C-alpha positions, 0 to 999 in steps of 0.5 A: 071545359064549360060549354053553354057558358053565360057570363057576364051577360053574353049569350054564346053559341051552341057547342062552344068551349069556354074557360072563364072570359075565353072561348074556342072558335073554329076557322073551316075555311083554314082548317084552324083553330083560334082562342077568342075574347072580348076586349074593348067591345071587339072580339079577338082571337089568337091562331092556335095552328091546330087543325082537326075535330069539329066545331062542337068537338075540338081536339085536345091539343086545342083544349090544352092550349086554351086551358094554358091561355087562361091560366096565363092571362086570367086576371084576379077580379077587383071584387069577389064574384058571386057564386053564380059567376064562378065556374068549378071547372075553372076554379079547380084547375087554378087550385091545382096549379097554383096550390096544389102542385107546390104540396107535397104529393099532389097526385093524391089530389089530383086521383080525387079530381079525376074521381069527379070527373067520371061522376061528371061524365056520369050525369052527363050520360043521364042528362043530369049535368048543371049547365052552366056548372057554378058554384052556386050549383053546389048543393047537399043533394048534389054532393049526396049523388056523388056520395052514392055514385062512389059507394056503388064501387064499394069504396069506403067512407074514408076515401070517399070524404077524402074525395068530398074534398076535391071539390071543398077545397078549392072552392074554399082556397078561391074564397081565400084568395079573394075570388068568390065572394060565399061558398055552399055548404059541402057535407061530408059521408055519415059513417066515417070509419074512425082510425085504427089506432094499432100499436105494435110491441117490440116482440110483434115488431120482432116478428115483423123484422124476422119475416123482412129478413127472409128474402133479398127482394125485401131486403128494403123493407128491414132498413125501412122499418130501422129508420121509421122506428129509430127516428120516428119520421114520416114515411114520404120523407124515408122513401125519399131520402138521399144519403148524399144530400139529407145526412151528414155529421150524425143527423138526418135532414128529412126536408131535403134542401130546396124543399119548402116545409109544409104543415106535415113538417119534416125534421132534423133527427140525430143518428141513433147508434143501432141504426148508424150502422145500417147507413154506413156506406149508403150513397144516393138513394137510400131505401131501393128495391134489389133483386138478383138477376136472372142466370141468362143475363149473368152469363151475358155479362149483365150485372148480379143484381138489379136495382131502382129507387122505391116509391112505396113499399106497401105490398112488400110490406103487407107481404111481411105483415101476412108472413109474420102473421102465418108464423106467430097466430097470436100476434094478430098481425094479419087475418083471412079474408072474407067474401061479401056473404061472410065467407071465408075466402080460400086459394087452389093449391100452386102445382109448381110449388107441389102443393095439393091443398087450398091455403087461405087467402090473407090480408095484413092488419096495419101498415107502415104508419102503424110503426109510427104510433108504435114508436110514439107510444113505447117512448111516451110510456118510457116517459121521453119528453113529449116536446122531443118525441114531437120534434122528431115526428115534425109536430112541433114548429120552429118559432123564431130564429134561435130555434132554427139552431136547435139541432146544434146543440148537444143536448138535443134530443138526447133523451128521445135517442135513448129511448130509442136505444132502449126499444131496440134493446127490447127488441133484442129480446126476440131477434138479432135482425136489427143487430146489422154489424155488432154482433158480426164481430164475434166471428173475428176469432173464427176466421182462421178455422175452416171447419169450425165454419164448414160446420155452419151449414151447407151453404158454405163453399169454400173456394180457396184458402183464408189466408191465400184470398179472404175476398173469395172466402165464401161464394153463394147463390141464390138457390143455396142461400136465399140471399146471394149478397149476404153470408150465411153462418151461424151464432156460437151464442144464439146458435141459429143462422143468420145473415150478414152484408156480403161486403163485411167479409172483406173489412172483417176478414181481411189480415 
């Protein structure tokens, strides 16, 4: 809140908390806070029925009520106001509520605003906070002080640049809205690191898929990767995907019903054949974290699994990169962490796991967005038309009524889908994890031969005759299999163990 504000030539008493033309006044005899403003040469006030605090320290509820009143009653000026009369706090609040709140990911901007709040508190503690804090007080030196403050926390230049936008963007927005007559120059941070344009080969992606399939705790990661690489969609759109509302008639509508399109467009993409089996039977939120419950929970009659929607899988994906990098060091998917002095970081042995030696602390190289860059590069190299790649990626815009119905044409993104299938064919040279159902049909001819199934591995425990009770064909535990919702068997062609969803046994083993 602004204090000691001087707007429109009026002098306000010491300690007053004000937003625009409205301020808080404490009526001590009634222990009541009021919102006050000038109208027709007289002071008007509105009782809030909020008590507590002191004249120079209003309670948070009173400050929140003042902000709400300001946003609901402040009217745009007849003409743009000069920077000396426009308060940064006021325009930032309006920018957050009238603009940012309608963007795809408003929390990102709110986090940057909180960084500026910490900077303001730092300036107040040193007695250097501009008063009043108007747009006119913004100078390059002021921004450089913010950069130094942020760099002290060892924040990367790219992150600092993003947070500077939380100062620049509100000012530019009120300029466009006609509230501000002029805007100051706000410099960016120097030495901003360029984005590392990584791309992974099909062999590297196969290694990541293998690492993701090693534990049921990461079961959501392969599905996420399959959708990402089969659609060239946006990460946030995939995480928010709802099968009931956004998948129909062989198409994925990444822009949910009722959601307004933004500059980062969400497109409509046909479901590639390799991806189709992964989405068969899926309902509700598609990307869900699933983990087995404890034995105690199951003994008490609780569920076998715990599930929840997944809003972020950054940590799980990084763990897959680290594991894949450990299994394939030449792929460059991970590297050992270094301290500030350039020394390699080592972690102590984990006694519970029987470790006796130190181990390196590793970090992942790449991110989920590297998948998007990789499939884009593969498709371009294969000769898929750029227009189709851009349409799937959300880079193309829909201009004109006819273009809104492109996805209904029989030839919609056919070259793109052909390229996606070629990509999965290339990945198939190194792994079979992406083939969820196709290879499983090879085992139908073996389903009456118990002895051959028993040879597949010790994790099989035949509970009853296949001819008597198919649905209890296999009993698996997390200790035996590491994936209680899957069947471990052996591919007679590949001669190695693979995992398949347990629900398939009903489909493929019922006579």
